[in-house]
C-alpha positions as CSV (number, residue, x, y, z in Angstrom):
1,M,0.5,-19.7,5.9
2,Q,3.1,-22.4,6.5
3,L,6.8,-21.6,5.7
4,S,9.7,-24.1,5.9
5,I,13.1,-24.7,4.6
6,E,14.1,-27.8,3.0
7,H,16.0,-29.6,0.2
8,K,17.8,-25.9,-0.2
9,R,14.3,-24.4,-0.9
10,L,12.1,-22.0,0.9
11,R,8.5,-23.5,0.7
12,V,5.4,-21.3,1.3
13,D,2.2,-23.5,1.6
14,L,-0.9,-21.5,1.6
15,Q,-4.0,-22.8,3.6
16,G,-7.8,-22.4,3.4
17,L,-8.8,-18.9,2.3
18,E,-5.2,-17.8,1.7
19,R,-5.4,-20.5,-1.4
20,V,-8.7,-19.2,-2.6
21,F,-7.4,-15.3,-2.5
22,S,-3.9,-15.9,-4.0
23,L,-5.2,-18.6,-6.3
24,R,-2.1,-20.7,-5.5
25,G,-1.6,-23.5,-2.9
26,R,2.3,-23.3,-2.9
27,V,5.3,-21.2,-3.7
28,E,8.7,-22.7,-3.6
29,L,11.9,-20.6,-4.1
30,A,15.5,-22.0,-4.4
31,L,17.8,-20.4,-1.8
32,G,20.5,-20.2,-4.5
33,D,18.0,-18.0,-6.4
34,I,17.3,-15.8,-3.6
35,G,19.4,-12.3,-3.8
36,G,18.2,-10.8,-0.6
37,V,15.8,-10.9,2.5
38,G,14.3,-8.0,4.4
39,V,11.5,-6.9,6.6
40,R,9.3,-3.9,6.0
41,A,6.2,-2.5,7.6
42,P,3.2,-2.0,5.4
43,H,3.6,1.8,5.8
44,D,7.2,1.8,4.6
45,L,6.5,0.4,1.0
46,P,5.8,3.3,-1.7
47,K,2.0,3.7,-2.6
48,R,3.1,2.3,-6.0
49,Y,3.2,-1.1,-4.4
50,W,-0.3,-1.2,-3.7
51,L,-1.0,-0.2,-7.2
52,S,-0.2,-3.0,-9.8
53,L,-1.9,-5.3,-12.4
54,R,-3.2,-8.3,-10.8
55,V,-2.9,-11.6,-12.7
56,P,-4.5,-13.6,-10.8
57,G,-5.3,-12.7,-7.4
58,T,-7.2,-10.7,-4.8
59,F,-7.0,-6.7,-3.7
60,L,-8.8,-4.5,-1.4
61,P,-6.5,-1.5,-1.0
62,F,-4.8,-1.7,2.1
63,I,-6.6,-4.8,3.5
64,I,-5.3,-7.6,1.4
65,K,-2.8,-8.2,-1.6
66,A,-3.0,-11.7,-2.6
67,G,-1.6,-13.5,-5.8
68,T,0.7,-12.7,-8.8
69,Y,1.2,-9.1,-9.6
70,F,3.0,-7.3,-12.2
71,I,4.6,-4.2,-10.9
72,W,5.9,-1.2,-13.1
73,R,9.3,-0.5,-12.0
74,E,12.7,0.4,-13.9
75,G,10.9,0.9,-17.1
76,K,9.1,-2.5,-17.2
77,F,6.6,-4.9,-15.5
78,R,8.2,-7.2,-12.9
79,R,6.4,-10.4,-11.8
80,E,5.9,-10.7,-7.8
81,F,3.9,-12.8,-5.7
82,W,2.2,-11.4,-2.6
83,Y,0.4,-12.5,0.2
84,T,-0.2,-9.6,2.7
85,T,-2.7,-7.8,4.9
86,A,-1.9,-4.3,6.4
87,A,-1.8,-5.6,9.8
88,K,1.4,-7.5,9.5
89,H,5.0,-7.0,8.8
90,F,6.3,-7.8,5.4
91,L,9.0,-10.5,4.8
92,V,10.6,-9.3,1.4
93,V,12.3,-12.0,-0.6
94,N,14.3,-10.3,-3.6
95,M,15.2,-12.8,-6.3
96,K,18.3,-13.2,-8.6
97,S,16.3,-15.5,-10.8
98,G,13.3,-17.6,-11.0
99,R,9.7,-17.2,-11.7
100,Y,9.2,-14.2,-9.6
101,E,11.5,-11.1,-9.1
102,R,10.3,-10.7,-5.4
103,V,7.9,-12.5,-3.1
104,V,6.2,-10.4,-0.3
105,L,4.6,-12.3,2.5
106,G,2.7,-10.7,5.6
107,L,3.8,-12.6,8.6
108,D,3.8,-12.0,12.4
109,D,7.2,-13.4,12.8
110,A,8.7,-11.8,9.6
111,E,11.9,-10.6,11.5
112,E,12.6,-14.5,12.7
113,W,11.9,-16.0,8.9
114,A,14.4,-13.2,7.4
115,R,17.0,-14.6,10.1
116,R,16.3,-18.3,9.1
117,I,16.4,-17.7,5.5
118,R,19.7,-15.8,5.7
119,E,21.1,-18.7,7.6
120,A,20.0,-21.3,5.2
121,M,21.5,-19.2,2.4
122,A,24.9,-19.0,4.1
123,G,25.0,-22.8,4.8
124,E,24.2,-23.6,1.3
């Protein structure tokens, strides 16, 4: 997975098997649509985040969650994009508007990317 910030957008390019598992090649998020960014460990997420409606994507419990998901929260289904494995920390991008309400990515350098996104948002 390659992340980049350019032209006031966060771009996530999925590669190889990531594309196969998530059934997407790229996710782009306008910095102005991002409401907040954080980092969580896999065990910090409520169990309900592992239980959701997958449309389309790949899911092996506590191993991989990849693709578009509808998660029941606050009385309705929320569209989210996930590409995570249990072994990595999660970069959680909460959206104010756009296609997804949340994007969750498993990254070795999640803290660094959270910092970069916050800096890019502040400079917008």
